[in-house]
C-alpha positions as CSV (number, residue, x, y, z in Angstrom):
1,M,-25.4,44.8,-140.6
2,I,-27.6,48.0,-139.1
3,V,-30.4,49.7,-140.4
4,L,-31.4,53.9,-139.4
5,L,-34.9,55.3,-140.0
6,L,-35.1,59.0,-139.6
7,E,-38.7,61.2,-140.3
8,K,-38.5,64.9,-140.1
9,V,-35.4,65.4,-138.9
10,P,-33.0,68.0,-140.6
11,P,-31.4,67.4,-143.8
12,S,-27.8,68.5,-142.4
13,L,-28.3,65.2,-139.9
14,R,-28.7,62.8,-142.7
15,G,-26.1,64.4,-144.6
16,E,-23.8,63.5,-141.2
17,I,-25.4,59.9,-141.7
18,T,-24.0,59.9,-145.0
19,R,-20.1,59.7,-143.7
20,W,-20.8,56.3,-141.9
21,M,-23.9,55.0,-143.9
22,I,-25.3,54.6,-147.1
23,E,-28.7,56.4,-147.5
24,L,-31.2,54.0,-149.5
25,R,-33.7,56.3,-150.0
26,S,-34.8,59.3,-148.1
27,G,-34.0,58.9,-144.2
28,V,-33.5,55.4,-144.8
29,F,-30.1,54.3,-143.8
30,A,-28.2,51.1,-144.4
31,G,-24.4,49.6,-143.0
32,H,-22.2,47.7,-140.8
33,L,-20.7,49.5,-138.0
34,S,-18.7,48.5,-134.4
35,A,-20.6,48.8,-132.0
36,L,-18.7,51.7,-129.9
37,V,-19.1,53.9,-133.0
38,R,-23.3,52.3,-133.7
39,D,-23.4,54.1,-129.7
40,K,-21.9,57.0,-130.3
41,L,-23.4,58.2,-133.5
42,W,-26.8,57.2,-132.1
43,D,-26.2,59.6,-129.2
44,H,-25.4,62.0,-131.5
45,I,-28.7,61.4,-133.1
46,C,-30.9,61.7,-129.9
47,S,-29.5,64.9,-129.7
48,R,-30.1,66.2,-133.0
49,T,-33.4,65.3,-133.7
50,R,-34.7,68.4,-133.5
51,G,-39.1,67.1,-133.0
52,G,-38.0,64.9,-135.7
53,G,-37.7,60.8,-134.8
54,A,-35.7,57.9,-135.0
55,M,-35.4,54.2,-135.2
56,M,-31.9,51.8,-135.4
57,L,-32.3,48.0,-135.7
58,Y,-28.8,46.4,-135.2
59,N,-28.0,42.8,-134.5
60,A,-28.3,41.3,-130.7
61,A,-27.6,38.0,-129.9
62,N,-31.4,37.2,-128.3
63,E,-34.1,35.6,-130.0
64,Q,-35.0,37.4,-133.1
65,G,-31.4,38.4,-134.1
66,Y,-32.0,42.1,-134.0
67,N,-32.6,44.5,-131.0
68,I,-34.8,48.4,-132.3
69,R,-34.0,51.5,-130.9
70,T,-36.3,54.2,-130.9
71,H,-35.9,58.0,-129.8
72,G,-38.6,61.2,-130.8
73,E,-41.7,60.3,-132.2
74,T,-42.2,58.2,-135.2
75,S,-44.7,57.1,-137.2
76,R,-44.4,53.1,-135.5
77,K,-44.4,52.2,-132.0
78,I,-42.0,49.4,-130.9
79,R,-44.0,46.9,-127.8
80,S,-42.2,44.0,-126.4
81,F,-44.9,40.7,-126.6
82,D,-43.4,38.5,-124.1
83,G,-40.0,39.6,-125.1
84,L,-40.3,39.8,-128.9
85,L,-40.1,43.1,-130.9
86,L,-42.9,44.2,-132.8
87,A,-43.6,47.1,-134.2
88,T,-47.1,48.7,-134.2
89,V,-49.4,51.4,-136.3
90,P,-50.4,54.2,-133.7
91,Q,-54.3,54.0,-134.1
92,K,-55.5,57.5,-135.1
93,E,-57.4,59.0,-132.7
94,K,-61.7,59.7,-133.9
95,N,-62.9,63.6,-133.3
96,A,-66.0,63.3,-131.4
97,P,-69.0,64.2,-133.4
98,T,-70.6,67.8,-133.3
């Protein structure tokens, strides 16, 4: 199973992804693809994000059972803590008082 999250990408890219995966919500896709198709699709997505961001979760033979790829600017950052992948929400920078 593959879950793909797209943020601030061109609508044409989202339309292309629907050829292989189902769009559950705006920018949220799920599907079952071979590793070869998954990797080629990821390369295509990375070349077409145009300032947006993408995150892909897919099955992997590790303790968590999945792996995560990110590209571009996403609202969540993936951090590795002792080999475990966790999503973090970056803190907003506070403006200095004037």
